N, C-alpha and C positions, 0 to 999 in steps of 0.2 A: 928100678924106679919105683919109689913109694908113691901111692896115690892118695894116702891120707892127707888131708889138708885142714888147716885151721881157719883160713879166711880167703877172701877173693885174691889177695896178692900171692898167696901160696899156689893157687891154681894158675895164675898168670905166669908165675915163675916156671911151673912145670911145662906149660905150653911153649913159652919162649925159649927155655933152656934145654928141655928134654925132647919135645916132640918136633918142633920146627927144624932144629939142626940135622935131624935124621930124615929129611925129606927125600923124595925119589929123584931129585935133580930136575924136576919140572920147573918151568920158569914162572908159573902163576901160583899165587898163594891165596887159597880160599879159606874162609872160616864160616861155619854155620852152626846153628843150635836151635833147639825147640824148647819152649817154656822157659825154665830157668837157664837153660843153655843159650836161649835167645837173648836173655838179659845179659849174660856173660859175653855174648857176641858183641852187644852194644858197648859193654865196658872195654873190651879189647879194641874196638874201633876208636873209642875216646882216647885211649892211651897210646895205641900203636897203629892208628889209622893209615899212615903212610906206608906201612909195611905190607898190608894186604891188598891184593888186586880185586877181590870180590868178597862180599859178606852177605849172609842170608840169615837174619834173625827171624825166627818163626814163632809166633804166638808169644812174644815177649811181654812181660809185665812192666817193662820200662822202655821209655824212649828219650833220648837225650834232647836237650834244647839246642837248637842251632842258632841261637842269637849271638 
């Protein structure tokens, strides 16, 4: 798996197609990140919010609008 990326969509593709399919078989799916990872956690929730059971964005520089 190559971890070089060009944009946010590339990282999303890596998470959804390479990391999540190889889960341990547990029933709950968590995502968390700090700083820029916290921002990416919010981005994942915006696009795939129904997929995750829990999310913990820490010290994110971004917060979505819930309007």
